[in-house]
OpenMM code with the backbone's topology and positions (N, CA, C; nanometers):
from openmm import Vec3, app, unit

residues = "MET THR ASP ARG LEU ILE ASN ILE ASP ASN LEU CYS THR ASP PRO GLU ASN HIS THR LEU HIS ILE CYS GLU LEU LYS LYS ALA GLY LYS THR LEU GLU VAL GLU ALA LEU GLN LYS ASN PRO THR PHE ILE CYS GLY ASN CYS ALA GLN LYS ALA ASN ALA LYS GLY ALA LEU CYS ALA PRO GLY PRO PHE HIS ASN".split()
positions = [
    Vec3(0.0703, -0.1310, 0.0004),
    Vec3(0.0188, 0.0041, -0.0074),
    Vec3(0.0986, 0.1295, 0.0193),
    Vec3(0.0284, 0.2338, -0.0711),
    Vec3(0.1411, 0.3472, -0.0763),
    Vec3(0.0847, 0.4473, 0.0287),
    Vec3(0.1844, 0.5431, 0.0816),
    Vec3(0.1113, 0.6067, 0.1653),
    Vec3(0.0620, 0.7497, 0.0627),
    Vec3(0.0769, 0.7885, -0.0193),
    Vec3(0.0463, 0.9025, -0.1005),
    Vec3(-0.0760, 0.9112, -0.0831),
    Vec3(-0.1734, 0.8177, -0.1092),
    Vec3(-0.3267, 0.8648, -0.1128),
    Vec3(-0.3523, 0.8721, 0.0422),
    Vec3(-0.3351, 0.7974, 0.1077),
    Vec3(-0.3614, 0.7542, 0.2598),
    Vec3(-0.3425, 0.9093, 0.3259),
    Vec3(-0.2117, 0.9257, 0.3388),
    Vec3(-0.1705, 1.0665, 0.4421),
    Vec3(-0.1823, 1.1674, 0.3268),
    Vec3(-0.2042, 1.2050, 0.2228),
    Vec3(-0.2148, 1.3191, 0.1567),
    Vec3(-0.3251, 1.3474, 0.0971),
    Vec3(-0.4008, 1.2858, 0.0086),
    Vec3(-0.4990, 1.3146, -0.0671),
    Vec3(-0.6220, 1.2256, -0.0314),
    Vec3(-0.5937, 1.1581, 0.0571),
    Vec3(-0.7112, 1.0312, 0.1103),
    Vec3(-0.8180, 1.0480, 0.0483),
    Vec3(-0.7470, 1.0126, -0.0968),
    Vec3(-0.8673, 0.9748, -0.1846),
    Vec3(-0.9205, 0.8131, -0.2249),
    Vec3(-0.8643, 0.7375, -0.1685),
    Vec3(-0.8823, 0.5620, -0.1657),
    Vec3(-1.0029, 0.5320, -0.0904),
    Vec3(-1.0743, 0.5049, -0.1118),
    Vec3(-1.2186, 0.4621, -0.0400),
    Vec3(-1.1974, 0.2908, 0.0476),
    Vec3(-1.0877, 0.2607, 0.0086),
    Vec3(-1.0429, 0.1125, 0.0482),
    Vec3(-0.9035, 0.0892, 0.0531),
    Vec3(-0.8062, 0.1759, 0.1401),
    Vec3(-0.6945, 0.1819, 0.1375),
    Vec3(-0.6080, 0.0296, 0.2054),
    Vec3(-0.6995, -0.0155, 0.2634),
    Vec3(-0.6238, -0.1629, 0.2932),
    Vec3(-0.6199, -0.2571, 0.1981),
    Vec3(-0.6756, -0.2320, 0.0949),
    Vec3(-0.6549, -0.3233, -0.0495),
    Vec3(-0.5833, -0.2165, -0.1656),
    Vec3(-0.5827, -0.1179, -0.1420),
    Vec3(-0.4878, -0.0392, -0.2340),
    Vec3(-0.3753, -0.0843, -0.3414),
    Vec3(-0.3013, -0.1723, -0.2744),
    Vec3(-0.2064, -0.2432, -0.3637),
    Vec3(-0.3105, -0.3062, -0.4713),
    Vec3(-0.3937, -0.3616, -0.4729),
    Vec3(-0.4834, -0.4107, -0.5401),
    Vec3(-0.5707, -0.3319, -0.6625),
    Vec3(-0.5505, -0.2348, -0.6513),
    Vec3(-0.6377, -0.1199, -0.7453),
    Vec3(-0.5514, -0.1046, -0.8364),
    Vec3(-0.6390, -0.0820, -0.9699),
    Vec3(-0.5824, -0.0656, -1.0818),
    Vec3(-0.4733, 0.0300, -1.1132),
    Vec3(-0.4499, 0.1497, -1.0415),
    Vec3(-0.3663, 0.2541, -1.0458),
    Vec3(-0.2262, 0.2115, -0.9893),
    Vec3(-0.2118, 0.1251, -0.8767),
    Vec3(-0.0993, 0.0728, -0.8182),
    Vec3(-0.0548, -0.0573, -0.9140),
    Vec3(-0.1497, -0.1161, -0.9787),
    Vec3(-0.0876, -0.2419, -1.0746),
    Vec3(-0.0391, -0.1894, -1.1559),
    Vec3(-0.1061, -0.0508, -1.2305),
    Vec3(-0.0460, 0.0069, -1.3582),
    Vec3(0.0776, 0.0519, -1.3150),
    Vec3(0.1239, 0.1096, -1.2040),
    Vec3(0.2398, 0.1647, -1.1827),
    Vec3(0.3379, 0.0495, -1.1496),
    Vec3(0.3138, -0.0553, -1.1042),
    Vec3(0.3699, -0.2051, -1.1070),
    Vec3(0.4155, -0.2565, -1.2158),
    Vec3(0.3555, -0.2143, -1.3153),
    Vec3(0.3914, -0.2653, -1.4708),
    Vec3(0.3209, -0.4102, -1.4557),
    Vec3(0.2115, -0.4178, -1.4006),
    Vec3(0.0949, -0.5550, -1.4001),
    Vec3(0.0252, -0.5456, -1.5229),
    Vec3(0.0468, -0.5156, -1.6502),
    Vec3(-0.0487, -0.5200, -1.7577),
    Vec3(-0.1519, -0.6116, -1.7921),
    Vec3(-0.1059, -0.7499, -1.7653),
    Vec3(-0.1742, -0.8407, -1.7842),
    Vec3(-0.3016, -0.8622, -1.6701),
    Vec3(-0.2664, -0.8393, -1.5513),
    Vec3(-0.3575, -0.8287, -1.4373),
    Vec3(-0.4657, -0.6890, -1.4660),
    Vec3(-0.4096, -0.6002, -1.5117),
    Vec3(-0.5206, -0.4879, -1.5270),
    Vec3(-0.5790, -0.5139, -1.6647),
    Vec3(-0.5560, -0.5758, -1.7776),
    Vec3(-0.6484, -0.5944, -1.8732),
    Vec3(-0.7220, -0.6998, -1.8417),
    Vec3(-0.7185, -0.7748, -1.7543),
    Vec3(-0.8153, -0.8849, -1.6990),
    Vec3(-0.9396, -0.8045, -1.6455),
    Vec3(-0.8713, -0.6872, -1.5478),
    Vec3(-0.9636, -0.6424, -1.4606),
    Vec3(-1.0525, -0.5045, -1.5503),
    Vec3(-1.0147, -0.4969, -1.6660),
    Vec3(-1.0867, -0.4191, -1.7563),
    Vec3(-1.1793, -0.4449, -1.8685),
    Vec3(-1.1739, -0.5753, -1.8671),
    Vec3(-1.2351, -0.6811, -2.0083),
    Vec3(-1.4122, -0.6254, -2.0055),
    Vec3(-1.4693, -0.5974, -1.9210),
    Vec3(-1.6040, -0.5751, -1.9205),
    Vec3(-1.6323, -0.4738, -1.7937),
    Vec3(-1.5890, -0.3457, -1.8255),
    Vec3(-1.6148, -0.2624, -1.7155),
    Vec3(-1.7638, -0.2067, -1.6612),
    Vec3(-1.7710, -0.2209, -1.5587),
    Vec3(-1.9005, -0.1502, -1.5062),
    Vec3(-1.9260, -0.0475, -1.4015),
    Vec3(-1.7764, -0.0382, -1.3767),
    Vec3(-1.7471, 0.0713, -1.2589),
    Vec3(-1.6114, 0.1533, -1.3539),
    Vec3(-1.6278, 0.2897, -1.2932),
    Vec3(-1.5372, 0.4018, -1.2886),
    Vec3(-1.4500, 0.4553, -1.2091),
    Vec3(-1.3666, 0.4677, -1.1895),
    Vec3(-1.2952, 0.5339, -1.0927),
    Vec3(-1.2906, 0.7027, -1.1138),
    Vec3(-1.3482, 0.7921, -0.9960),
    Vec3(-1.3990, 0.9115, -0.9466),
    Vec3(-1.2641, 1.0141, -0.9459),
    Vec3(-1.1255, 0.9162, -0.9243),
    Vec3(-1.0087, 0.9855, -0.9076),
    Vec3(-0.9427, 0.9911, -1.0486),
    Vec3(-0.9274, 0.9018, -1.1198),
    Vec3(-0.8385, 0.8538, -1.2276),
    Vec3(-0.9241, 0.8290, -1.3677),
    Vec3(-1.0504, 0.8164, -1.3467),
    Vec3(-1.1337, 0.7694, -1.4510),
    Vec3(-1.0928, 0.6244, -1.5112),
    Vec3(-1.0114, 0.5483, -1.4519),
    Vec3(-1.0075, 0.4050, -1.5184),
    Vec3(-1.1184, 0.3561, -1.5143),
    Vec3(-1.1508, 0.2436, -1.5781),
    Vec3(-1.2529, 0.1603, -1.5587),
    Vec3(-1.2363, -0.0035, -1.5577),
    Vec3(-1.3435, -0.0829, -1.4553),
    Vec3(-1.2878, -0.2100, -1.4026),
    Vec3(-1.4406, -0.2768, -1.4330),
    Vec3(-1.3910, -0.4058, -1.4182),
    Vec3(-1.5367, -0.5492, -1.3927),
    Vec3(-1.5899, -0.5199, -1.2559),
    Vec3(-1.5035, -0.4570, -1.1630),
    Vec3(-1.5400, -0.4681, -0.9974),
    Vec3(-1.4869, -0.3586, -0.9493),
    Vec3(-1.5935, -0.2951, -0.8352),
    Vec3(-1.5587, -0.2202, -0.7654),
    Vec3(-1.4162, -0.2007, -0.7027),
    Vec3(-1.4082, -0.3114, -0.6436),
    Vec3(-1.2759, -0.3372, -0.5568),
    Vec3(-1.1422, -0.3208, -0.6367),
    Vec3(-1.1525, -0.2908, -0.7726),
    Vec3(-1.0339, -0.2531, -0.8244),
    Vec3(-0.9920, -0.1224, -0.8293),
    Vec3(-1.0890, -0.0266, -0.7882),
    Vec3(-1.0563, 0.0863, -0.8118),
    Vec3(-1.0631, 0.1863, -0.6746),
    Vec3(-1.0204, 0.2820, -0.6561),
    Vec3(-1.0120, 0.3533, -0.5350),
    Vec3(-1.1345, 0.4608, -0.5199),
    Vec3(-1.1997, 0.5073, -0.6092),
    Vec3(-1.3223, 0.5739, -0.5827),
    Vec3(-1.4417, 0.5319, -0.6714),
    Vec3(-1.4991, 0.4223, -0.6517),
    Vec3(-1.5560, 0.3553, -0.7622),
    Vec3(-1.7039, 0.4131, -0.7806),
    Vec3(-1.7683, 0.4382, -0.8851),
    Vec3(-1.9104, 0.4563, -0.9123),
    Vec3(-1.9537, 0.3693, -1.0552),
    Vec3(-2.0813, 0.3892, -1.0554),
    Vec3(-2.1078, 0.3001, -1.1957),
    Vec3(-2.0604, 0.3656, -1.3054),
    Vec3(-2.0460, 0.2647, -1.4020),
    Vec3(-2.0053, 0.3199, -1.5458),
    Vec3(-2.1164, 0.2712, -1.6268),
    Vec3(-2.1473, 0.3337, -1.7575),
    Vec3(-2.2495, 0.2809, -1.8611),
    Vec3(-2.1814, 0.3045, -1.9801),
    Vec3(-2.1823, 0.2307, -2.0573),
    Vec3(-2.1517, 0.2301, -2.1990),
    Vec3(-2.2385, 0.3450, -2.2893),
] * unit.nanometer
topology = app.Topology()
chain = topology.addChain("A")
for resn in residues:
    res = topology.addResidue(resn, chain)
    for name in ("N", "CA", "C"):
        topology.addAtom(name, app.Element.getBySymbol(name[0]), res)
């Protein structure tokens, strides 16, 4: 987990699982994991606008409609 979101801008709604969020996976270079989490997106992050299949993959998830 990074201290960046927790201590400075507090934008992550699930800091305990932050290392599993798409933003952190992208920074870690885990392209295949990110692609799998974005195949059929139904949620969008209010912070970075990344889309995901499940809200647990995002810091600030909200519904996404195509």
